[in-house]
mmCIF file of the N, C-alpha and C atoms, coordinates in Angstrom:
data_MODEL
# 
_entry.id   MODEL 
# 
loop_
_atom_site.group_PDB 
_atom_site.id 
_atom_site.type_symbol 
_atom_site.label_atom_id 
_atom_site.label_alt_id 
_atom_site.label_comp_id 
_atom_site.label_asym_id 
_atom_site.label_entity_id 
_atom_site.label_seq_id 
_atom_site.pdbx_PDB_ins_code 
_atom_site.Cartn_x 
_atom_site.Cartn_y 
_atom_site.Cartn_z 
_atom_site.occupancy 
_atom_site.B_iso_or_equiv 
_atom_site.pdbx_formal_charge 
_atom_site.auth_seq_id 
_atom_site.auth_comp_id 
_atom_site.auth_asym_id 
_atom_site.auth_atom_id 
_atom_site.pdbx_PDB_model_num 
ATOM 1   N N  . UNK A 1 1  ? -47.807 -107.792 189.018 1.00 0.00 ? 1  UNK A N  1 
ATOM 2   C CA . UNK A 1 1  ? -48.755 -108.850 189.257 1.00 0.00 ? 1  UNK A CA 1 
ATOM 3   C C  . UNK A 1 1  ? -49.602 -109.180 190.985 1.00 0.00 ? 1  UNK A C  1 
ATOM 4   N N  . UNK A 1 2  ? -50.794 -109.396 190.665 1.00 0.00 ? 2  UNK A N  1 
ATOM 5   C CA . UNK A 1 2  ? -51.187 -109.654 191.665 1.00 0.00 ? 2  UNK A CA 1 
ATOM 6   C C  . UNK A 1 2  ? -50.522 -110.895 193.438 1.00 0.00 ? 2  UNK A C  1 
ATOM 7   N N  . UNK A 1 3  ? -50.377 -109.609 194.509 1.00 0.00 ? 3  UNK A N  1 
ATOM 8   C CA . UNK A 1 3  ? -49.987 -111.760 194.941 1.00 0.00 ? 3  UNK A CA 1 
ATOM 9   C C  . UNK A 1 3  ? -51.131 -112.631 195.266 1.00 0.00 ? 3  UNK A C  1 
ATOM 10  N N  . UNK A 1 4  ? -50.237 -113.982 195.164 1.00 0.00 ? 4  UNK A N  1 
ATOM 11  C CA . UNK A 1 4  ? -51.309 -114.924 195.344 1.00 0.00 ? 4  UNK A CA 1 
ATOM 12  C C  . UNK A 1 4  ? -51.294 -115.065 197.169 1.00 0.00 ? 4  UNK A C  1 
ATOM 13  N N  . UNK A 1 5  ? -52.682 -115.324 197.057 1.00 0.00 ? 5  UNK A N  1 
ATOM 14  C CA . UNK A 1 5  ? -53.182 -115.534 198.921 1.00 0.00 ? 5  UNK A CA 1 
ATOM 15  C C  . UNK A 1 5  ? -53.182 -116.043 199.416 1.00 0.00 ? 5  UNK A C  1 
ATOM 16  N N  . UNK A 1 6  ? -52.019 -116.651 201.198 1.00 0.00 ? 6  UNK A N  1 
ATOM 17  C CA . UNK A 1 6  ? -51.574 -117.147 201.637 1.00 0.00 ? 6  UNK A CA 1 
ATOM 18  C C  . UNK A 1 6  ? -52.535 -117.984 202.793 1.00 0.00 ? 6  UNK A C  1 
ATOM 19  N N  . UNK A 1 7  ? -53.167 -118.959 202.615 1.00 0.00 ? 7  UNK A N  1 
ATOM 20  C CA . UNK A 1 7  ? -53.985 -119.740 203.416 1.00 0.00 ? 7  UNK A CA 1 
ATOM 21  C C  . UNK A 1 7  ? -53.461 -120.709 204.196 1.00 0.00 ? 7  UNK A C  1 
ATOM 22  N N  . UNK A 1 8  ? -53.792 -120.878 205.661 1.00 0.00 ? 8  UNK A N  1 
ATOM 23  C CA . UNK A 1 8  ? -52.921 -121.626 206.321 1.00 0.00 ? 8  UNK A CA 1 
ATOM 24  C C  . UNK A 1 8  ? -54.019 -123.065 206.569 1.00 0.00 ? 8  UNK A C  1 
ATOM 25  N N  . UNK A 1 9  ? -53.963 -123.493 205.737 1.00 0.00 ? 9  UNK A N  1 
ATOM 26  C CA . UNK A 1 9  ? -54.058 -125.274 206.203 1.00 0.00 ? 9  UNK A CA 1 
ATOM 27  C C  . UNK A 1 9  ? -53.542 -126.209 206.382 1.00 0.00 ? 9  UNK A C  1 
ATOM 28  N N  . UNK A 1 10 ? -53.566 -127.084 206.934 1.00 0.00 ? 10 UNK A N  1 
ATOM 29  C CA . UNK A 1 10 ? -52.586 -128.199 207.114 1.00 0.00 ? 10 UNK A CA 1 
ATOM 30  C C  . UNK A 1 10 ? -52.024 -129.031 206.400 1.00 0.00 ? 10 UNK A C  1 
ATOM 31  N N  . UNK A 1 11 ? -52.704 -128.909 205.538 1.00 0.00 ? 11 UNK A N  1 
ATOM 32  C CA . UNK A 1 11 ? -52.076 -129.952 204.206 1.00 0.00 ? 11 UNK A CA 1 
ATOM 33  C C  . UNK A 1 11 ? -51.255 -129.469 203.650 1.00 0.00 ? 11 UNK A C  1 
ATOM 34  N N  . UNK A 1 12 ? -51.418 -128.022 203.134 1.00 0.00 ? 12 UNK A N  1 
ATOM 35  C CA . UNK A 1 12 ? -50.476 -127.402 202.635 1.00 0.00 ? 12 UNK A CA 1 
ATOM 36  C C  . UNK A 1 12 ? -49.351 -127.050 203.838 1.00 0.00 ? 12 UNK A C  1 
ATOM 37  N N  . UNK A 1 13 ? -48.929 -126.891 204.976 1.00 0.00 ? 13 UNK A N  1 
ATOM 38  C CA . UNK A 1 13 ? -48.543 -126.398 205.502 1.00 0.00 ? 13 UNK A CA 1 
ATOM 39  C C  . UNK A 1 13 ? -47.320 -127.987 205.577 1.00 0.00 ? 13 UNK A C  1 
ATOM 40  N N  . UNK A 1 14 ? -47.842 -128.719 205.544 1.00 0.00 ? 14 UNK A N  1 
ATOM 41  C CA . UNK A 1 14 ? -47.531 -130.149 206.162 1.00 0.00 ? 14 UNK A CA 1 
ATOM 42  C C  . UNK A 1 14 ? -46.225 -130.399 204.169 1.00 0.00 ? 14 UNK A C  1 
ATOM 43  N N  . UNK A 1 15 ? -47.521 -130.104 203.575 1.00 0.00 ? 15 UNK A N  1 
ATOM 44  C CA . UNK A 1 15 ? -46.365 -130.085 202.092 1.00 0.00 ? 15 UNK A CA 1 
ATOM 45  C C  . UNK A 1 15 ? -44.993 -129.430 202.079 1.00 0.00 ? 15 UNK A C  1 
ATOM 46  N N  . UNK A 1 16 ? -45.526 -128.209 202.576 1.00 0.00 ? 16 UNK A N  1 
ATOM 47  C CA . UNK A 1 16 ? -44.676 -126.774 202.646 1.00 0.00 ? 16 UNK A CA 1 
ATOM 48  C C  . UNK A 1 16 ? -43.201 -127.615 203.718 1.00 0.00 ? 16 UNK A C  1 
ATOM 49  N N  . UNK A 1 17 ? -43.870 -128.657 205.072 1.00 0.00 ? 17 UNK A N  1 
ATOM 50  C CA . UNK A 1 17 ? -42.764 -128.874 205.430 1.00 0.00 ? 17 UNK A CA 1 
ATOM 51  C C  . UNK A 1 17 ? -41.310 -129.762 204.658 1.00 0.00 ? 17 UNK A C  1 
ATOM 52  N N  . UNK A 1 18 ? -42.560 -130.419 204.115 1.00 0.00 ? 18 UNK A N  1 
ATOM 53  C CA . UNK A 1 18 ? -42.091 -132.156 203.438 1.00 0.00 ? 18 UNK A CA 1 
ATOM 54  C C  . UNK A 1 18 ? -40.955 -131.454 202.358 1.00 0.00 ? 18 UNK A C  1 
ATOM 55  N N  . UNK A 1 19 ? -41.299 -130.572 201.593 1.00 0.00 ? 19 UNK A N  1 
ATOM 56  C CA . UNK A 1 19 ? -40.735 -129.985 200.978 1.00 0.00 ? 19 UNK A CA 1 
ATOM 57  C C  . UNK A 1 19 ? -39.078 -129.303 201.552 1.00 0.00 ? 19 UNK A C  1 
ATOM 58  N N  . UNK A 1 20 ? -39.188 -128.435 202.294 1.00 0.00 ? 20 UNK A N  1 
ATOM 59  C CA . UNK A 1 20 ? -38.184 -128.251 203.019 1.00 0.00 ? 20 UNK A CA 1 
ATOM 60  C C  . UNK A 1 20 ? -36.717 -129.089 203.537 1.00 0.00 ? 20 UNK A C  1 
ATOM 61  N N  . UNK A 1 21 ? -37.657 -130.388 204.329 1.00 0.00 ? 21 UNK A N  1 
ATOM 62  C CA . UNK A 1 21 ? -37.220 -131.187 204.403 1.00 0.00 ? 21 UNK A CA 1 
ATOM 63  C C  . UNK A 1 21 ? -36.906 -132.478 203.325 1.00 0.00 ? 21 UNK A C  1 
ATOM 64  N N  . UNK A 1 22 ? -37.236 -132.220 202.040 1.00 0.00 ? 22 UNK A N  1 
ATOM 65  C CA . UNK A 1 22 ? -36.294 -133.140 200.822 1.00 0.00 ? 22 UNK A CA 1 
ATOM 66  C C  . UNK A 1 22 ? -35.563 -132.223 200.336 1.00 0.00 ? 22 UNK A C  1 
ATOM 67  N N  . UNK A 1 23 ? -35.740 -130.700 200.237 1.00 0.00 ? 23 UNK A N  1 
ATOM 68  C CA . UNK A 1 23 ? -34.488 -130.455 199.859 1.00 0.00 ? 23 UNK A CA 1 
ATOM 69  C C  . UNK A 1 23 ? -33.419 -129.759 200.785 1.00 0.00 ? 23 UNK A C  1 
ATOM 70  N N  . UNK A 1 24 ? -33.515 -129.690 202.099 1.00 0.00 ? 24 UNK A N  1 
ATOM 71  C CA . UNK A 1 24 ? -32.247 -130.098 202.951 1.00 0.00 ? 24 UNK A CA 1 
ATOM 72  C C  . UNK A 1 24 ? -31.157 -131.126 202.483 1.00 0.00 ? 24 UNK A C  1 
ATOM 73  N N  . UNK A 1 25 ? -31.885 -132.377 202.610 1.00 0.00 ? 25 UNK A N  1 
ATOM 74  C CA . UNK A 1 25 ? -31.547 -133.880 202.402 1.00 0.00 ? 25 UNK A CA 1 
ATOM 75  C C  . UNK A 1 25 ? -30.639 -133.731 201.226 1.00 0.00 ? 25 UNK A C  1 
ATOM 76  N N  . UNK A 1 26 ? -31.363 -133.222 200.410 1.00 0.00 ? 26 UNK A N  1 
ATOM 77  C CA . UNK A 1 26 ? -30.439 -133.376 198.790 1.00 0.00 ? 26 UNK A CA 1 
ATOM 78  C C  . UNK A 1 26 ? -28.917 -132.613 198.877 1.00 0.00 ? 26 UNK A C  1 
ATOM 79  N N  . UNK A 1 27 ? -29.265 -131.163 199.325 1.00 0.00 ? 27 UNK A N  1 
ATOM 80  C CA . UNK A 1 27 ? -28.211 -130.277 200.013 1.00 0.00 ? 27 UNK A CA 1 
ATOM 81  C C  . UNK A 1 27 ? -26.880 -131.195 200.548 1.00 0.00 ? 27 UNK A C  1 
ATOM 82  N N  . UNK A 1 28 ? -27.329 -131.910 201.613 1.00 0.00 ? 28 UNK A N  1 
ATOM 83  C CA . UNK A 1 28 ? -26.799 -132.185 202.440 1.00 0.00 ? 28 UNK A CA 1 
ATOM 84  C C  . UNK A 1 28 ? -25.702 -133.968 201.414 1.00 0.00 ? 28 UNK A C  1 
ATOM 85  N N  . UNK A 1 29 ? -26.943 -134.604 200.626 1.00 0.00 ? 29 UNK A N  1 
ATOM 86  C CA . UNK A 1 29 ? -26.077 -135.222 199.895 1.00 0.00 ? 29 UNK A CA 1 
ATOM 87  C C  . UNK A 1 29 ? -25.113 -134.907 199.054 1.00 0.00 ? 29 UNK A C  1 
ATOM 88  N N  . UNK A 1 30 ? -25.271 -133.992 198.458 1.00 0.00 ? 30 UNK A N  1 
ATOM 89  C CA . UNK A 1 30 ? -24.841 -133.211 197.596 1.00 0.00 ? 30 UNK A CA 1 
ATOM 90  C C  . UNK A 1 30 ? -23.849 -132.513 198.512 1.00 0.00 ? 30 UNK A C  1 
ATOM 91  N N  . UNK A 1 31 ? -23.213 -132.375 199.405 1.00 0.00 ? 31 UNK A N  1 
ATOM 92  C CA . UNK A 1 31 ? -22.067 -132.066 200.170 1.00 0.00 ? 31 UNK A CA 1 
ATOM 93  C C  . UNK A 1 31 ? -21.382 -133.227 200.596 1.00 0.00 ? 31 UNK A C  1 
ATOM 94  N N  . UNK A 1 32 ? -21.780 -134.334 201.088 1.00 0.00 ? 32 UNK A N  1 
ATOM 95  C CA . UNK A 1 32 ? -21.369 -135.233 201.347 1.00 0.00 ? 32 UNK A CA 1 
ATOM 96  C C  . UNK A 1 32 ? -20.537 -135.935 200.371 1.00 0.00 ? 32 UNK A C  1 
ATOM 97  N N  . UNK A 1 33 ? -20.822 -135.595 198.703 1.00 0.00 ? 33 UNK A N  1 
ATOM 98  C CA . UNK A 1 33 ? -20.262 -136.209 197.736 1.00 0.00 ? 33 UNK A CA 1 
ATOM 99  C C  . UNK A 1 33 ? -18.987 -135.766 197.201 1.00 0.00 ? 33 UNK A C  1 
ATOM 100 N N  . UNK A 1 34 ? -19.491 -134.221 198.081 1.00 0.00 ? 34 UNK A N  1 
ATOM 101 C CA . UNK A 1 34 ? -18.124 -133.347 196.994 1.00 0.00 ? 34 UNK A CA 1 
ATOM 102 C C  . UNK A 1 34 ? -16.685 -133.983 197.186 1.00 0.00 ? 34 UNK A C  1 
ATOM 103 N N  . UNK A 1 35 ? -15.814 -134.577 198.314 1.00 0.00 ? 35 UNK A N  1 
ATOM 104 C CA . UNK A 1 35 ? -15.053 -135.012 197.968 1.00 0.00 ? 35 UNK A CA 1 
ATOM 105 C C  . UNK A 1 35 ? -14.248 -136.160 197.091 1.00 0.00 ? 35 UNK A C  1 
ATOM 106 N N  . UNK A 1 36 ? -15.312 -137.130 197.165 1.00 0.00 ? 36 UNK A N  1 
ATOM 107 C CA . UNK A 1 36 ? -15.269 -137.442 196.358 1.00 0.00 ? 36 UNK A CA 1 
ATOM 108 C C  . UNK A 1 36 ? -15.324 -137.166 194.781 1.00 0.00 ? 36 UNK A C  1 
ATOM 109 N N  . UNK A 1 37 ? -16.166 -136.113 194.727 1.00 0.00 ? 37 UNK A N  1 
ATOM 110 C CA . UNK A 1 37 ? -16.245 -135.837 192.562 1.00 0.00 ? 37 UNK A CA 1 
ATOM 111 C C  . UNK A 1 37 ? -14.876 -134.851 193.169 1.00 0.00 ? 37 UNK A C  1 
ATOM 112 N N  . UNK A 1 38 ? -14.629 -134.465 194.198 1.00 0.00 ? 38 UNK A N  1 
ATOM 113 C CA . UNK A 1 38 ? -12.947 -133.669 193.614 1.00 0.00 ? 38 UNK A CA 1 
ATOM 114 C C  . UNK A 1 38 ? -11.802 -134.190 193.807 1.00 0.00 ? 38 UNK A C  1 
ATOM 115 N N  . UNK A 1 39 ? -11.896 -135.625 194.294 1.00 0.00 ? 39 UNK A N  1 
ATOM 116 C CA . UNK A 1 39 ? -10.572 -136.400 194.106 1.00 0.00 ? 39 UNK A CA 1 
ATOM 117 C C  . UNK A 1 39 ? -10.715 -136.947 192.664 1.00 0.00 ? 39 UNK A C  1 
ATOM 118 N N  . UNK A 1 40 ? -12.101 -137.306 192.171 1.00 0.00 ? 40 UNK A N  1 
ATOM 119 C CA . UNK A 1 40 ? -12.159 -137.888 190.748 1.00 0.00 ? 40 UNK A CA 1 
ATOM 120 C C  . UNK A 1 40 ? -12.023 -136.971 189.973 1.00 0.00 ? 40 UNK A C  1 
ATOM 121 N N  . UNK A 1 41 ? -11.798 -136.228 189.903 1.00 0.00 ? 41 UNK A N  1 
ATOM 122 C CA . UNK A 1 41 ? -11.615 -134.623 189.123 1.00 0.00 ? 41 UNK A CA 1 
ATOM 123 C C  . UNK A 1 41 ? -9.981  -134.443 189.409 1.00 0.00 ? 41 UNK A C  1 
ATOM 124 N N  . UNK A 1 42 ? -9.400  -134.606 190.036 1.00 0.00 ? 42 UNK A N  1 
ATOM 125 C CA . UNK A 1 42 ? -8.309  -134.488 190.514 1.00 0.00 ? 42 UNK A CA 1 
ATOM 126 C C  . UNK A 1 42 ? -7.680  -135.785 189.844 1.00 0.00 ? 42 UNK A C  1 
ATOM 127 N N  . UNK A 1 43 ? -7.920  -136.490 189.734 1.00 0.00 ? 43 UNK A N  1 
ATOM 128 C CA . UNK A 1 43 ? -7.663  -137.907 189.131 1.00 0.00 ? 43 UNK A CA 1 
ATOM 129 C C  . UNK A 1 43 ? -7.269  -138.240 188.149 1.00 0.00 ? 43 UNK A C  1 
ATOM 130 N N  . UNK A 1 44 ? -8.555  -138.035 187.186 1.00 0.00 ? 44 UNK A N  1 
ATOM 131 C CA . UNK A 1 44 ? -8.671  -137.094 185.830 1.00 0.00 ? 44 UNK A CA 1 
ATOM 132 C C  . UNK A 1 44 ? -7.569  -136.736 185.591 1.00 0.00 ? 44 UNK A C  1 
ATOM 133 N N  . UNK A 1 45 ? -7.444  -136.030 186.053 1.00 0.00 ? 45 UNK A N  1 
ATOM 134 C CA . UNK A 1 45 ? -6.729  -134.621 185.327 1.00 0.00 ? 45 UNK A CA 1 
ATOM 135 C C  . UNK A 1 45 ? -4.995  -135.205 185.604 1.00 0.00 ? 45 UNK A C  1 
ATOM 136 N N  . UNK A 1 46 ? -4.639  -136.154 186.155 1.00 0.00 ? 46 UNK A N  1 
ATOM 137 C CA . UNK A 1 46 ? -3.512  -136.133 186.877 1.00 0.00 ? 46 UNK A CA 1 
ATOM 138 C C  . UNK A 1 46 ? -2.509  -135.595 187.577 1.00 0.00 ? 46 UNK A C  1 
ATOM 139 N N  . UNK A 1 47 ? -3.636  -134.773 188.377 1.00 0.00 ? 47 UNK A N  1 
ATOM 140 C CA . UNK A 1 47 ? -2.965  -134.004 189.252 1.00 0.00 ? 47 UNK A CA 1 
ATOM 141 C C  . UNK A 1 47 ? -3.084  -134.831 190.577 1.00 0.00 ? 47 UNK A C  1 
ATOM 142 N N  . UNK A 1 48 ? -3.442  -135.513 190.947 1.00 0.00 ? 48 UNK A N  1 
ATOM 143 C CA . UNK A 1 48 ? -3.568  -136.684 192.352 1.00 0.00 ? 48 UNK A CA 1 
ATOM 144 C C  . UNK A 1 48 ? -2.889  -138.306 192.141 1.00 0.00 ? 48 UNK A C  1 
# 
């Protein structure tokens, strides 16, 4: 399969940066919610 040619235009660079920020924010929210999800799971299992 041929590699796609990468071009350097301001719009594509801006979209890539936006995507990276969005992905980083999603991961931060997931990590922030992990303690609450863990406590809920343990409470429902009767271990807490």
